[in-house]
C-alpha positions in Angstrom: -1.1 -1.6 -15.9 -1.9 -5.2 -16.9 0.1 -5.2 -20.1 3.4 -5.0 -18.1 4.8 -8.4 -17.3 6.7 -9.1 -14.0 8.7 -12.2 -13.3 7.7 -14.7 -10.6 10.4 -13.3 -8.4 12.2 -9.9 -8.9 15.8 -10.5 -7.9 19.4 -10.7 -9.0 21.5 -13.8 -8.3 23.2 -12.0 -5.5 20.0 -11.3 -3.7 18.9 -14.9 -3.2 22.0 -17.2 -3.0 21.3 -20.9 -3.3 22.9 -21.5 0.1 19.9 -19.8 1.7 17.2 -22.2 0.5 14.7 -21.3 3.2 14.9 -17.6 2.3 14.3 -18.5 -1.4 11.3 -20.7 -0.5 9.8 -18.1 1.8 10.1 -15.3 -0.8 8.7 -17.5 -3.6 5.7 -18.3 -1.4 5.2 -14.7 -0.6 5.6 -13.2 -4.0 4.2 -15.6 -6.6 0.6 -14.7 -6.0 1.1 -11.0 -5.7 -0.1 -8.6 -8.4 3.2 -6.7 -8.5 1.1 -3.5 -8.9 3.8 -1.2 -7.5 6.5 -2.7 -9.7 4.3 -2.3 -12.7 3.7 1.3 -11.8 7.4 2.0 -11.6 8.1 0.2 -14.8 5.4 2.1 -16.6 6.6 5.5 -15.4 10.2 4.7 -16.0 9.6 3.6 -19.6 7.5 6.7 -20.3 10.4 9.0 -19.2 13.0 7.0 -21.1 14.8 5.7 -18.0 17.4 3.0 -18.7 16.0 -0.6 -18.4 18.5 -1.7 -15.8 17.5 1.2 -13.6 13.8 0.5 -14.1 14.5 -3.1 -13.0 16.3 -1.9 -9.9 13.4 0.4 -8.9 10.8 -2.3 -9.5 12.9 -4.7 -7.3 13.2 -1.9 -4.7 9.5 -1.3 -4.3 8.7 -5.0 -4.3 11.3 -5.8 -1.7 10.0 -3.0 0.6 6.4 -4.0 0.0 7.0 -7.7 0.7 9.1 -6.9 3.8 6.2 -4.9 5.1 3.9 -7.8 4.5 6.1 -10.2 6.4 6.3 -7.9 9.4 2.7 -6.8 9.3 1.3 -10.3 9.3 3.4 -11.2 12.3 2.5 -8.0 14.2 -1.2 -8.4 13.4 -1.1 -12.2 14.0 -2.7 -12.6 10.6 -2.6 -16.3 9.7 -3.3 -15.9 6.0 -1.7 -13.9 3.2 -3.1 -14.1 -0.3 -5.2 -17.1 0.7 -2.2 -19.1 2.0 -0.6 -19.5 5.4 1.3 -16.4 6.4 5.1 -16.8 6.4 5.4 -16.5 10.2 3.1 -19.5 10.6 4.9 -21.7 8.0 8.5 -20.7 8.6 8.3 -19.4 12.2 8.1 -15.8 13.4 11.9 -15.6 13.7 12.4 -16.4 10.0 9.7 -14.0 8.9 11.4 -11.2 10.8 14.8 -12.2 9.3 13.4 -12.4 5.8 11.8 -8.9 6.1 15.0 -7.4 7.5 17.0 -9.1 4.8 14.9 -7.6 2.0 15.2 -4.1 3.4 19.0 -4.6 3.7 19.2 -5.7 0.1 17.3 -2.6 -1.0 20.1 -0.4 0.4 22.9 -2.6 -0.9 21.5 -2.6 -4.4 20.7 1.1 -4.5 24.1 1.9 -3.2 25.6 0.2 -6.2 23.6 2.6 -8.4 25.3 5.5 -6.7 22.4 8.1 -6.7 22.6 9.5 -3.2 19.2 11.4 -3.6 17.6 8.1 -4.6 19.0 6.3 -1.5 17.9 9.1 0.8 14.4 9.1 -0.7 14.1 5.4 -0.3 15.4 5.4 3.2 12.8 8.1 4.0 10.0 5.9 2.6 11.1 2.9 4.7 11.3 5.1 7.8 7.8 6.5 7.2 6.4 3.1 6.6 7.8 1.8 9.9 6.7 5.0 11.8 3.2 4.4 10.5 3.3 0.8 11.8 4.3 2.1 15.2 1.5 4.6 15.3 -1.1 2.1 14.0 -0.1 -0.4 16.7 -0.7 2.3 19.4 -4.3 2.8 18.1 -5.4 -0.7 18.8 -8.1 -0.7 21.5 -8.4 3.1 21.0 -12.1 3.5 20.1 -11.9 7.3 20.1 -9.8 7.6 17.0 -10.9 9.8 14.1 -10.6 9.5 10.4 -7.9 12.2 10.6 -5.8 10.0 12.9 -6.1 7.1 10.5 -5.3 9.3 7.5 -2.0 10.2 9.2 -1.2 6.5 9.6 -2.2 5.6 6.0 -0.1 8.4 4.6 2.9 7.1 6.4 2.3 3.3 6.1 0.6 3.0 2.7 1.2 6.4 1.0 5.0 6.2 1.6 5.5 3.5 -1.0 3.1 5.1 -3.5 5.0 8.3 -3.2 8.3 6.5 -3.8 6.8 4.7 -6.9 5.9 8.1 -8.4 9.0 10.0 -7.6 11.8 7.5 -7.7 11.9 7.2 -11.6 12.4 10.9 -11.9 15.0 11.0 -9.1 16.8 8.1 -10.7 16.9 10.1 -13.9 18.4 13.1 -12.0 15.3 15.2 -12.4 15.5 17.0 -9.1 12.8 19.6 -9.7 11.4 20.0 -6.2 8.1 21.3 -7.3 7.6 18.3 -9.6 8.6 15.8 -6.8 6.4 17.5 -4.3 3.4 17.4 -6.5 4.0 13.7 -7.4 4.2 13.0 -3.7 0.9 14.8 -3.1 -0.6 12.4 -5.6 1.1 9.5 -3.9 -0.5 10.5 -0.6 -4.0 10.5 -2.2 -3.4 7.1 -3.8 -2.3 5.7 -0.4 -5.5 6.9 1.2 -7.7 5.5 -1.6 -6.0 2.1 -1.5 -6.2 1.8 2.3 -9.8 3.0 2.5 -10.7 0.5 -0.2 -8.8 -2.2 1.7 -10.8 -1.3 4.8 -14.0 -1.8 2.9 -12.9 -5.4 2.0 -12.8 -6.0 5.8 -16.5 -5.4 5.8 -17.0 -7.6 2.7 -17.7 -4.7 0.3 -16.3 -5.3 -3.2 -14.4 -8.2 -1.6 -13.6 -10.1 -4.8 -10.2 -10.9 -3.4 -11.8 -13.1 -0.7 -10.1 -11.2 2.2 -11.0 -12.4 5.7 -13.9 -10.4 7.0 -13.9 -8.3 10.2 -10.3 -9.0 11.0 -9.5 -5.5 12.1 -12.5 -5.1 14.4 -11.9 -8.5 16.0 -8.3 -7.4 16.8 -9.6 -4.2 18.4 -8.7 -1.9 15.6 -11.2 0.5 14.1 -10.3 1.0 10.4 -11.4 4.0 8.4 -14.8 2.4 7.3 -15.5 1.3 10.9 -14.9 4.9 12.1 -17.1 6.2 9.3 -20.0 3.9 10.2 -19.8 4.2 13.9 -19.4 7.9 14.3 -22.4 9.8 15.8 -24.1 6.6 16.9 -25.4 6.4 20.5 -22.8 5.2 22.9 -24.7 2.0 23.8 -24.9 1.1 20.1 -21.3 1.9 19.5 -20.1 -0.2 22.5 -22.2 -3.2 21.3 -21.0 -2.8 17.6 -17.3 -2.8 18.5 -17.7 -6.1 20.3 -19.1 -7.8 17.2 -17.6 -11.1 16.2 -19.2 -11.4 12.8 -20.3 -9.1 10.0 -23.9 -10.1 10.4 -23.7 -9.2 14.1 -22.1 -5.8 13.4 -24.7 -4.9 10.7 -27.5 -6.0 13.0 -26.3 -3.8 15.8 -25.8 -0.7 13.7 -28.8 -1.3 11.5 -28.9 -2.5 7.9 -30.2 0.8 6.7 -27.5 2.8 8.5 -24.8 0.5 7.3 -25.9 0.8 3.6 -26.3 4.6 3.9 -22.8 5.0 5.4 -21.3 2.7 2.7 -22.8 4.8 -0.1 -21.7 8.0 1.7 -18.2 6.6 2.1 -17.9 6.1 -1.7 -19.1 9.7 -2.3 -16.5 11.0 0.2 -13.7 9.0 -1.5 -14.8 10.2 -4.9 -13.9 13.6 -3.7 -10.3 12.3 -3.0 -10.3 10.9 -6.6 -11.4 14.3 -8.0 -8.7 16.0 -5.9 -6.1 13.5 -7.3 -7.0 14.6 -10.8 -6.7 18.2 -9.8 -3.2 17.5 -8.4 -2.3 15.8 -11.7 -2.9 19.1 -13.5 -0.1 20.5 -11.3 2.2 17.6 -12.1 1.6 18.2 -15.8 2.8 21.8 -15.5 6.2 20.6 -14.3 6.8 17.9 -16.9 9.0 18.2 -19.9 7.3 17.8 -23.3 8.9 14.3 -23.6 7.4 13.2 -20.3 3.8 14.4 -20.6 2.6 11.0 -21.8 3.1 9.7 -18.2 -0.1 11.6 -17.2 -2.3 9.1 -19.0 -0.9 6.3 -17.0 -1.3 8.2 -13.8 -4.9 9.0 -14.6 -5.7 5.2 -14.7 -4.7 4.6 -11.1 -7.7 5.7 -8.9 -10.2 3.2 -10.3 -8.3 0.0 -9.7 -7.0 1.3 -6.3 -10.3 2.3 -4.8 -13.1 0.6 -6.8 -10.9 -2.5 -7.5 -11.8 -2.3 -11.1 -9.7 -2.3 -14.2 -9.5 0.8 -16.3 -11.6 0.6 -19.5 
């Protein structure tokens, strides 16, 4: 994915008028240190299936607007003070402006897609936004719920994280008016798995595992939310140990309470469990291949390269 170049800000002149300088500054701050992974994914798929460049640009902008809107809202809801190592937008520009900016980005998505005129694409994008917001509602309801299961969290992650990956995989085909329902369904199955892998990897960062991004540690647990790795580590522990661990205020304290050996064993087992998801993803790709036209099959090689950077946080090759 790294050969694809994305601009500092993905936009048209109508999206960020000069008479809204605070909006421009806010979005510049938010976007400039982002990897643009989702935009690059859409660009790569679109180019492989010979989608027009202007439509590829529209889709790349769409997924980045939705993603960045979700970051603006998430940081405010979670009271996260940092985003990509900098002050979160709500702390720098006020909560009100962060909400307005996120809402504005989502509104521009619909305005821009409407001008393209593909009703199926508009419907699919609206569904992705709705799923993402539903996932946020459900996740918020799970705070302080220490009885949650990995299955509960998988549902949230499919809605909140998988929604956008599913859109990235399916939107280029929909934009090209490839309405093969079997193809779109199989692509979305792959998107679900990518969402789970990404989120479970992100949950590992919260426990400082492969945390090369320097993400703040133990933020979820301190806010009363058991993420997927916390659930994995804590399940089947004695009630007294569980209750002590969830009150931890530092990673060292958490590891001490669950035991270093237990923590290391569960971390290794978590990787093995998620390798099973990666293997399932490759199996699902075989189903996608069966639905592709000969001219589209080359996209499979790009899709094969996704699990490693998403879960292991390593570049392919």
